[in-house]
N, CA and C atoms as a LAMMPS dump frame, in Angstrom:
ITEM: TIMESTEP
0
ITEM: NUMBER OF ATOMS
240
ITEM: BOX BOUNDS ff ff ff
-5.0000000000000000e+02 5.0000000000000000e+02
-5.0000000000000000e+02 5.0000000000000000e+02
-5.0000000000000000e+02 5.0000000000000000e+02
ITEM: ATOMS id mol type element x y z
1 1 1 N -416.626 -143.387 20.542
2 1 2 C -415.457 -143.088 19.768
3 1 3 C -415.493 -141.607 19.39
4 2 1 N -414.377 -140.953 19.529
5 2 2 C -414.284 -139.529 19.246
6 2 3 C -413.486 -139.298 17.966
7 3 1 N -413.983 -138.411 17.128
8 3 2 C -413.301 -138.087 15.883
9 3 3 C -412.879 -136.625 15.905
10 4 1 N -411.718 -136.361 15.36
11 4 2 C -411.279 -134.975 15.219
12 4 3 C -411.979 -134.383 14.001
13 5 1 N -412.322 -133.147 14.099
14 5 2 C -412.935 -132.48 12.958
15 5 3 C -411.857 -132.269 11.89
16 6 1 N -412.128 -132.721 10.672
17 6 2 C -411.153 -132.603 9.585
18 6 3 C -411.322 -131.333 8.793
19 7 1 N -410.29 -131.033 8.036
20 7 2 C -410.375 -129.891 7.124
21 7 3 C -411.399 -130.192 6.045
22 8 1 N -412.07 -129.164 5.599
23 8 2 C -413.076 -129.35 4.564
24 8 3 C -412.56 -128.987 3.188
25 9 1 N -411.429 -128.314 3.119
26 9 2 C -410.892 -127.909 1.829
27 9 3 C -409.404 -128.219 1.768
28 10 1 N -408.907 -128.279 0.555
29 10 2 C -407.488 -128.458 0.31
30 10 3 C -407.135 -127.567 -0.885
31 11 1 N -405.959 -127.02 -0.869
32 11 2 C -405.526 -126.167 -1.974
33 11 3 C -405.432 -126.99 -3.26
34 12 1 N -405.917 -126.431 -4.347
35 12 2 C -405.845 -127.104 -5.639
36 12 3 C -404.389 -127.388 -5.991
37 13 1 N -403.509 -126.452 -5.744
38 13 2 C -402.093 -126.648 -6.084
39 13 3 C -401.494 -127.836 -5.319
40 14 1 N -401.916 -128.042 -4.084
41 14 2 C -401.439 -129.174 -3.293
42 14 3 C -401.911 -130.483 -3.915
43 15 1 N -403.153 -130.51 -4.358
44 15 2 C -403.712 -131.707 -4.978
45 15 3 C -403.011 -132.005 -6.303
46 16 1 N -402.745 -130.995 -7.1
47 16 2 C -402.073 -131.184 -8.39
48 16 3 C -400.64 -131.669 -8.161
49 17 1 N -399.965 -131.095 -7.198
50 17 2 C -398.597 -131.518 -6.887
51 17 3 C -398.573 -132.996 -6.489
52 18 1 N -399.503 -133.41 -5.643
53 18 2 C -399.587 -134.806 -5.223
54 18 3 C -399.893 -135.706 -6.422
55 19 1 N -400.86 -135.294 -7.246
56 19 2 C -401.231 -136.101 -8.412
57 19 3 C -400.048 -136.25 -9.362
58 20 1 N -399.319 -135.177 -9.59
59 20 2 C -398.163 -135.248 -10.479
60 20 3 C -397.113 -136.227 -9.958
61 21 1 N -396.914 -136.25 -8.649
62 21 2 C -395.973 -137.226 -8.07
63 21 3 C -396.447 -138.65 -8.334
64 22 1 N -397.737 -138.891 -8.17
65 22 2 C -398.289 -140.222 -8.389
66 22 3 C -398.19 -140.634 -9.858
67 23 1 N -398.456 -139.701 -10.754
68 23 2 C -398.424 -139.997 -12.184
69 23 3 C -397.005 -140.201 -12.702
70 24 1 N -396.028 -139.727 -11.966
71 24 2 C -394.631 -139.915 -12.348
72 24 3 C -394.023 -141.197 -11.799
73 25 1 N -394.777 -141.899 -10.973
74 25 2 C -394.266 -143.134 -10.383
75 25 3 C -394.017 -144.206 -11.438
76 26 1 N -393.011 -145.055 -11.184
77 26 2 C -392.68 -146.128 -12.118
78 26 3 C -392.679 -147.498 -11.443
79 27 1 N -393.135 -147.585 -10.198
80 27 2 C -393.155 -148.873 -9.503
81 27 3 C -394.288 -149.756 -10.027
82 28 1 N -394.274 -151.006 -9.628
83 28 2 C -395.25 -151.99 -10.123
84 28 3 C -396.694 -151.656 -9.77
85 29 1 N -396.91 -150.92 -8.704
86 29 2 C -398.276 -150.582 -8.278
87 29 3 C -398.873 -149.421 -9.072
88 30 1 N -398.021 -148.674 -9.763
89 30 2 C -398.489 -147.521 -10.554
90 30 3 C -398.843 -147.999 -11.962
91 31 1 N -399.883 -148.814 -12.045
92 31 2 C -400.289 -149.373 -13.329
93 31 3 C -401.31 -148.466 -14.018
94 32 1 N -401.833 -148.91 -15.141
95 32 2 C -402.781 -148.108 -15.924
96 32 3 C -404.008 -147.734 -15.102
97 33 1 N -404.555 -148.675 -14.363
98 33 2 C -405.754 -148.395 -13.561
99 33 3 C -405.486 -147.341 -12.5
100 34 1 N -404.362 -147.461 -11.829
101 34 2 C -403.985 -146.492 -10.797
102 34 3 C -403.826 -145.102 -11.401
103 35 1 N -403.036 -145.01 -12.465
104 35 2 C -402.758 -143.698 -13.056
105 35 3 C -403.981 -143.087 -13.725
106 36 1 N -404.834 -143.904 -14.334
107 36 2 C -406.038 -143.341 -14.951
108 36 3 C -406.978 -142.803 -13.878
109 37 1 N -407.03 -143.466 -12.727
110 37 2 C -407.846 -142.97 -11.614
111 37 3 C -407.33 -141.641 -11.086
112 38 1 N -406.027 -141.518 -10.939
113 38 2 C -405.429 -140.262 -10.485
114 38 3 C -405.729 -139.158 -11.496
115 39 1 N -405.572 -139.457 -12.783
116 39 2 C -405.846 -138.458 -13.825
117 39 3 C -407.295 -137.998 -13.801
118 40 1 N -408.214 -138.934 -13.656
119 40 2 C -409.633 -138.601 -13.597
120 40 3 C -409.925 -137.694 -12.41
121 41 1 N -409.349 -138.025 -11.266
122 41 2 C -409.577 -137.241 -10.054
123 41 3 C -409.032 -135.825 -10.202
124 42 1 N -407.787 -135.706 -10.632
125 42 2 C -407.181 -134.376 -10.686
126 42 3 C -407.841 -133.524 -11.777
127 43 1 N -408.252 -134.125 -12.868
128 43 2 C -408.945 -133.341 -13.897
129 43 3 C -410.272 -132.807 -13.369
130 44 1 N -410.992 -133.601 -12.582
131 44 2 C -412.259 -133.132 -11.992
132 44 3 C -411.995 -131.955 -11.064
133 45 1 N -410.967 -132.081 -10.222
134 45 2 C -410.603 -130.983 -9.317
135 45 3 C -410.276 -129.726 -10.123
136 46 1 N -409.49 -129.876 -11.172
137 46 2 C -409.079 -128.716 -11.972
138 46 3 C -410.26 -128.101 -12.727
139 47 1 N -411.096 -128.922 -13.336
140 47 2 C -412.26 -128.384 -14.057
141 47 3 C -413.241 -127.711 -13.101
142 48 1 N -413.532 -128.359 -11.986
143 48 2 C -414.496 -127.784 -11.036
144 48 3 C -414.011 -126.477 -10.435
145 49 1 N -412.707 -126.336 -10.297
146 49 2 C -412.16 -125.108 -9.715
147 49 3 C -411.768 -124.091 -10.791
148 50 1 N -412.082 -124.418 -12.036
149 50 2 C -411.768 -123.55 -13.185
150 50 3 C -410.268 -123.259 -13.271
151 51 1 N -409.48 -124.31 -13.033
152 51 2 C -408.026 -124.208 -13.087
153 51 3 C -407.392 -125.143 -14.106
154 52 1 N -408.212 -125.77 -14.963
155 52 2 C -407.626 -126.701 -15.929
156 52 3 C -406.766 -125.931 -16.915
157 53 1 N -405.526 -126.381 -17.069
158 53 2 C -404.57 -125.714 -17.948
159 53 3 C -403.838 -126.732 -18.812
160 54 1 N -404.398 -127.923 -18.932
161 54 2 C -403.795 -128.957 -19.762
162 54 3 C -402.767 -129.785 -19.017
163 55 1 N -402.141 -130.68 -19.764
164 55 2 C -401.109 -131.544 -19.215
165 55 3 C -400.068 -131.788 -20.29
166 56 1 N -398.956 -132.351 -19.868
167 56 2 C -397.91 -132.763 -20.805
168 56 3 C -397.516 -134.185 -20.459
169 57 1 N -397.197 -134.963 -21.493
170 57 2 C -396.697 -136.308 -21.261
171 57 3 C -395.282 -136.219 -20.719
172 58 1 N -394.943 -137.126 -19.839
173 58 2 C -393.577 -137.185 -19.329
174 58 3 C -392.643 -137.617 -20.453
175 59 1 N -393.128 -138.52 -21.308
176 59 2 C -392.341 -138.993 -22.446
177 59 3 C -393.255 -139.051 -23.666
178 60 1 N -393.118 -138.117 -24.564
179 60 2 C -393.971 -138.07 -25.753
180 60 3 C -393.86 -139.33 -26.608
181 61 1 N -392.726 -140.02 -26.541
182 61 2 C -392.536 -141.234 -27.333
183 61 3 C -393.211 -142.452 -26.7
184 62 1 N -393.739 -142.292 -25.506
185 62 2 C -394.432 -143.37 -24.8
186 62 3 C -395.787 -142.835 -24.335
187 63 1 N -396.65 -142.557 -25.303
188 63 2 C -397.93 -141.941 -24.948
189 63 3 C -399.11 -142.532 -25.727
190 64 1 N -398.995 -143.797 -26.088
191 64 2 C -400.089 -144.455 -26.798
192 64 3 C -401.3 -144.577 -25.876
193 65 1 N -402.468 -144.244 -26.39
194 65 2 C -403.699 -144.254 -25.599
195 65 3 C -403.89 -145.6 -24.918
196 66 1 N -404.224 -145.539 -23.637
197 66 2 C -404.53 -146.729 -22.872
198 66 3 C -403.334 -147.403 -22.225
199 67 1 N -402.145 -146.839 -22.383
200 67 2 C -400.946 -147.436 -21.788
201 67 3 C -400.543 -146.667 -20.535
202 68 1 N -399.621 -147.248 -19.777
203 68 2 C -399.074 -146.55 -18.61
204 68 3 C -398.441 -145.236 -19.057
205 69 1 N -397.755 -145.254 -20.2
206 69 2 C -397.125 -144.038 -20.713
207 69 3 C -398.124 -142.934 -21.01
208 70 1 N -399.316 -143.317 -21.435
209 70 2 C -400.352 -142.322 -21.722
210 70 3 C -400.755 -141.569 -20.457
211 71 1 N -400.762 -142.269 -19.341
212 71 2 C -401.139 -141.64 -18.079
213 71 3 C -399.936 -141.153 -17.275
214 72 1 N -398.742 -141.323 -17.814
215 72 2 C -397.543 -140.772 -17.181
216 72 3 C -397.419 -139.339 -17.689
217 73 1 N -397.963 -138.442 -16.943
218 73 2 C -398.111 -137.05 -17.388
219 73 3 C -398.037 -136.139 -16.19
220 74 1 N -398.012 -134.856 -16.442
221 74 2 C -398.11 -133.901 -15.348
222 74 3 C -399.004 -132.76 -15.781
223 75 1 N -399.728 -132.255 -14.814
224 75 2 C -400.699 -131.189 -15.007
225 75 3 C -400.099 -129.862 -14.554
226 76 1 N -400.514 -128.814 -15.219
227 76 2 C -400.054 -127.481 -14.845
228 76 3 C -401.238 -126.631 -14.439
229 77 1 N -400.947 -125.643 -13.633
230 77 2 C -401.955 -124.675 -13.229
231 77 3 C -401.772 -123.4 -14.033
232 78 1 N -402.841 -122.653 -14.245
233 78 2 C -402.696 -121.365 -14.943
234 78 3 C -401.767 -120.442 -14.156
235 79 1 N -401.026 -119.646 -14.878
236 79 2 C -400.164 -118.672 -14.216
237 79 3 C -401.035 -117.538 -13.676
238 80 1 N -400.692 -117.087 -12.504
239 80 2 C -401.486 -116.001 -11.904
240 80 3 C -400.757 -114.695 -11.969
């Protein structure tokens, strides 16, 4: 079996953009476990690359800890 050599890196901005799309989802599959996993992943990417710039809730009125609303957020990158 032959495998193509894959890319070893991905742009942080591409990863954050993808994560933000996932965290904004409202379908049945985008539950607390899914969104908390995405948040954990993107925060690790941002911290490791020294690009963490915080996040904002999509809806401040639906942001109780441990709920889908808490993980319905978007991350920003530092301005360059």
